C-alpha positions as CSV (number, residue, x, y, z in Angstrom):
1,M,178.2,214.0,79.0
2,K,176.6,216.2,76.3
3,L,173.6,218.3,76.7
4,I,171.6,220.5,74.3
5,F,171.3,224.1,75.6
6,A,168.1,225.3,74.1
7,T,169.1,228.8,73.1
8,N,170.3,230.8,70.2
9,N,171.8,233.5,72.5
10,R,175.6,233.2,72.3
11,H,176.1,235.4,75.4
12,K,174.0,232.9,77.4
13,V,176.0,230.0,75.9
14,E,179.4,231.7,76.9
15,E,178.1,232.4,80.4
16,M,176.7,229.0,80.9
17,Q,179.8,227.2,79.5
18,A,182.0,229.4,81.9
19,A,179.7,228.4,84.8
20,I,179.8,224.6,84.2
21,G,183.4,224.4,83.0
22,N,184.5,221.2,81.4
23,A,182.2,219.0,83.4
24,F,179.8,218.8,80.5
25,T,179.8,219.6,76.8
26,L,177.2,222.1,75.6
27,I,175.6,221.7,72.3
28,T,173.8,224.8,71.0
29,L,170.6,224.7,68.9
30,K,172.8,225.7,65.9
31,D,175.2,223.0,66.6
32,A,172.4,220.5,66.8
33,G,171.0,221.7,63.4
34,I,167.9,223.2,65.0
35,D,166.8,226.4,63.5
36,I,163.7,227.5,65.4
37,D,162.8,230.3,67.7
38,I,160.9,228.8,70.5
39,P,158.1,231.2,71.8
40,E,158.0,232.3,75.5
41,P,154.3,233.0,75.8
42,H,153.8,232.0,79.5
43,P,153.4,234.4,82.5
44,T,156.3,232.7,84.5
45,L,160.0,232.1,84.0
46,E,159.5,228.5,85.0
47,A,156.8,227.9,82.4
48,N,158.9,229.5,79.6
49,A,162.0,227.5,80.5
50,S,159.9,224.4,80.5
51,E,158.3,225.2,77.1
52,K,161.8,225.5,75.6
53,S,163.3,222.4,77.0
54,Q,160.2,220.2,76.3
55,T,160.1,221.4,72.7
56,I,163.8,220.5,72.2
57,Y,163.4,217.2,73.8
58,R,160.4,216.3,71.7
59,L,162.4,217.3,68.5
60,T,165.6,215.4,69.4
61,G,165.0,212.9,72.3
62,I,168.3,214.1,73.6
63,D,168.8,215.3,77.2
64,C,168.7,219.0,77.2
65,F,168.2,222.2,79.2
66,S,166.9,225.8,78.8
67,E,166.7,228.8,81.0
68,D,164.6,231.9,81.3
69,T,165.8,234.9,83.1
70,G,164.1,238.0,84.3
71,L,165.1,241.2,86.0
72,E,162.6,241.9,88.9
73,T,162.3,245.4,90.5
74,E,160.7,245.9,93.9
75,A,159.4,249.5,93.1
76,L,157.7,248.3,89.9
77,N,156.0,245.2,91.4
78,G,158.6,242.8,89.7
79,E,158.7,244.5,86.3
80,P,159.9,243.8,83.8
81,G,160.2,240.2,85.0
82,V,159.1,237.6,82.5
83,L,158.9,240.3,79.9
84,S,162.5,241.5,80.4
85,A,163.7,240.8,76.8
86,R,160.5,242.4,75.3
87,Y,160.0,245.2,77.9
88,A,159.9,248.0,75.3
89,G,158.6,246.0,72.4
90,D,158.9,242.7,70.4
91,E,162.0,243.8,68.6
92,K,164.0,242.9,71.8
93,A,166.2,246.1,71.9
94,P,168.3,246.1,75.0
95,E,169.0,249.9,74.8
96,K,165.2,250.6,74.7
97,N,164.5,248.1,77.4
98,M,167.0,249.9,79.7
99,E,165.6,253.4,78.8
100,K,162.1,252.3,79.6
101,L,163.2,250.7,82.9
102,L,165.2,253.9,83.9
103,A,162.3,256.2,82.9
104,R,159.8,254.1,85.0
105,L,162.1,254.0,88.0
106,Q,162.9,257.7,87.9
107,P,160.3,258.8,90.4
108,H,161.2,256.0,92.9
109,T,163.8,256.0,95.5
110,N,163.7,252.2,96.0
111,R,166.1,250.8,93.3
112,R,166.3,247.3,94.7
113,A,166.1,244.6,92.0
114,R,167.1,241.1,91.4
115,F,168.0,238.8,88.4
116,R,166.4,235.5,88.6
117,T,167.2,232.6,86.4
118,V,165.2,229.3,86.1
119,I,166.8,226.3,84.4
120,S,164.6,223.5,83.1
121,L,166.5,220.2,82.7
122,I,165.0,217.3,80.8
123,L,167.1,214.2,81.8
124,G,165.8,210.8,80.7
125,G,162.5,212.2,79.9
126,K,162.0,213.8,83.4
127,E,162.0,217.5,84.2
128,F,164.0,219.2,86.9
129,L,164.0,222.9,87.8
130,F,166.9,224.9,89.3
131,E,166.8,228.6,90.3
132,G,169.5,231.2,90.8
133,I,169.0,234.7,92.2
134,C,171.4,237.7,92.2
135,P,170.1,240.7,94.3
136,G,171.3,244.2,93.6
137,I,170.3,247.7,92.6
138,I,169.4,249.5,89.4
139,E,171.8,252.5,88.6
140,T,170.4,255.8,87.4
141,A,172.4,255.6,84.2
142,P,174.1,252.8,82.3
143,R,177.8,252.1,83.0
144,G,180.0,249.8,81.0
145,S,179.5,248.1,77.6
146,G,180.2,244.4,78.6
147,G,177.6,241.7,79.1
148,F,174.2,242.0,77.5
149,G,170.6,243.0,78.4
150,Y,170.3,245.1,81.5
151,D,173.9,244.4,82.6
152,P,175.1,248.1,82.3
153,V,172.4,249.3,84.8
154,F,172.6,246.5,87.4
155,T,175.1,246.4,90.3
156,P,175.0,243.3,92.3
157,D,175.0,243.3,96.1
158,G,178.6,243.4,97.3
159,A,180.0,244.9,94.1
160,T,181.0,248.4,93.1
161,Q,180.8,247.8,89.4
162,T,177.8,247.0,87.1
163,F,177.6,243.7,85.3
164,G,178.4,245.8,82.2
165,E,181.7,246.9,83.7
166,M,182.7,243.4,84.7
167,T,184.7,240.7,82.8
168,L,182.9,237.5,82.4
169,E,185.0,236.0,85.2
170,Q,184.0,238.8,87.5
171,K,180.4,238.6,86.7
172,S,180.5,234.8,87.3
173,R,181.1,235.5,91.0
174,Y,177.7,237.1,91.4
175,S,175.7,235.8,88.4
176,H,172.2,234.4,88.8
177,R,172.8,232.2,85.8
178,R,176.0,230.9,87.5
179,R,174.1,230.1,90.7
180,A,171.4,228.1,88.8
181,A,174.1,226.4,86.7
182,D,175.9,225.4,89.9
183,K,172.9,223.6,91.1
184,L,172.4,222.0,87.7
185,V,176.0,220.7,87.6
186,L,175.8,219.4,91.2
187,F,172.6,217.5,90.3
188,L,174.0,216.1,87.1
189,Q,177.2,214.9,88.9
190,Q,175.1,213.2,91.5
191,S,172.9,211.7,88.9
192,T,175.7,210.3,86.7
193,Q,177.7,208.7,89.4
């Protein structure tokens, strides 16, 4: 079964393909010949994920899915949340986003946070949502150069390394994106039997 994954982010494609394995073939926007940057103007991850998948489905008529992910910190009332990619500005600079987050968290002792992913699947014209959550803590300084986004400052519960220090395989054991993808795969397997 082929699905369009509504993203231009190669890191997300790698993570998602690793999560779903060979069960389904992912087609990227680039592979599908779609060269657009879909805006994420909504106040929730669910609405942004839905916007992206609905847009691609309208353009192609092909089953597709998209995801939106946010890092939510307890001490900052869920910041950066839906604004995670643009936390320090519209240029979407990961280093600046991490710097701003660490500066805002500096006076706080509570460093609890969670990554949350919402997947919007359009299958046969109907939408289905799946959520994956990974709880953990924000470190006081970045560690590791792997992954992307906030990975170097986030250590998931039960781990001693940040996502930035882990291999893709190690990260998959904890990953919010993996947890959402597992629900997606299970649903697709049950739907196509």
